[in-house]
N, C-alpha and C positions, 0 to 999 in steps of 0.2 A: 504494500500500500504506500502511496506517496501523497504529498499535499494536494495534488490535483484530484486524486480519488476522494479525499476528505471533502474538498469543495463540492464535488459531485454529490456525495452523500448528504451534505447539509443543504444543498439546493433542493434535493429530493425531499428531505425532511420538512423544509419550509412548505413546499408544495403540498405534501401529505397533511401537515397540520392545518394548512389553509382549507383543504378539501373537507377534512373532518369537521372543522369549525363551521363551514358553510352548511354541511348536512345538519349539524346541530342547530343552526340558526333557523332551520325550516320547521322545527318542532315547537310545540307550545311549552310554556314554562313548567307546567305540571309534569309533563313527560321528562323534561330536562332534569327536574329535581326529584323525580320519583325514586323511591327506594328500590333497590334491585339486589340481586344476589351476586353481583359482580365483585371484583376485588375491592372497590372503593365506595360502594354503596349507592351510587347514582351515576348517570352520564356526566353531570356537572362535576362531581368529585373525581371521576376518572380523568376528565380533561384537565382539571386543576392539578392533579397529580403529575400528569405528563409534563406540564409547563413548569411546575415547581421542581421536578427532578432535573429538567434541562437546566434550570437556574443553578441548582446545587452543583451539578457537574461543571458548569461554566466557572463557578467559583473555585472549584478544585483544580481545574486546568491552570488557574492563575495562582496556584499555591495558597489558596485560602480555604480553610475548612470551617464552614458555618457550624456554629456550636449548638444550634437549636433546629429542630425540624419544623419550625413555624413558617408557614407559607404566608405570603401577603393575602389579604382578604380577596377572595374570588367568589362572591355570592351568586354571580350570574354570568352569562356569556360575554356581555360587554367588558366586564372586569377581567375575565379570563383572557379575552383578546388583547386588552391593554398590556397585561403582563406578558403575554406571548410575544407581542411585537417588540417589547423592550428586551426580552431574552434573545429573540432572533437577531436584533441589532447587535447585542453583545457578542453572540456567537459569531456573527459575520465579521465583526471587527477583529475578533480573536483569530478566526480562520484566514482572514486577509493577510495577516502577518505570519502565517504558518509556513515553515520550511520543511523539507523532507527530513532534515537532520533533527528537528524537534520531535518528530514522531517516535523516536526511540528513547527520548528523555524519560526517565522514571520520575514519577510524581507520587509523593506520599501524602496521605490525608488521614484525618481522624474522623470516623463516622459519628453519628449522634449518640451511639452507645459508648463512645470513648475508645473504640478499637481502631488500631492503625492498619492501613492498607497501603500498598504501593504497586503501581502498574505503569506501563509505558503510556505516554500521552496518546499514541496511536490506538492502543486497545481501549482506552477510556473514550476516545472519540467514537469508535465503532460501537461501543457499548451503549452510548446515549441514543444513537439512531435505532439500534436494535430494541432498546427498552421502549422508546416511543412507539415503534412499530407494533410491538406486542400489545401495548395498551390501546393504541388506535383500533386494533382488531377487536379488543373487548368493547370499545364504544360501538363499533359496527354491529356486534352481536346484540348489544343492548338496544340499538335502534331497531334492529329486526324484530326483537322480542316485543317492542312497543308498536309494531306495525308501521314504523316510519320508514321513509326511503333511506336505504343504506347505499353507500358508495364504495368504490374500490380505491385503495391507496397503494396499489402494488407498484413496486419499484419499476418494473418493466412498462407499466402503463404510463408512468411519467415520461419514459423515453418515447413511447408511442405518441404521446401528446406534444412532442417537440421539446421536452425538458424545460417547461416554463420556469422562470426565475433562475435559470442556470447561470445567467450572466451577472447576477447580484453578488 
């Protein structure tokens, strides 16, 4: 993997997050907030988790370990979208400065339980996109269970659609 591959993955990730947010924007607030048996209790909470986790990892890439698991308030889709756009800007700024050599840099962090971990930056970057993909899939399942329109966020579909946002 090289820095160009990372830029590709994060352009895809932005596109996929945009698509899932658009799909969620088409449902009513009751469906968005409805309790579910998913990992995070509702569509809203799953989306908030995706964005919060992307923020946490952005902090870790910059050698900062947030001490608390507290996410900014995200009670509705507009607030989730504001946080998402801020995180995406931060990710893009970080990735714009990325070099191939940095991908093998080992970064240590302390998680919220006080445990220390260390990985290469390249593996951390891959992990974040994989994590977000996993939870976007959960959102799609919750949308289907609510009889709402579900969309695909497949990586290859992004290529089929001409790689929107790839130049950002």
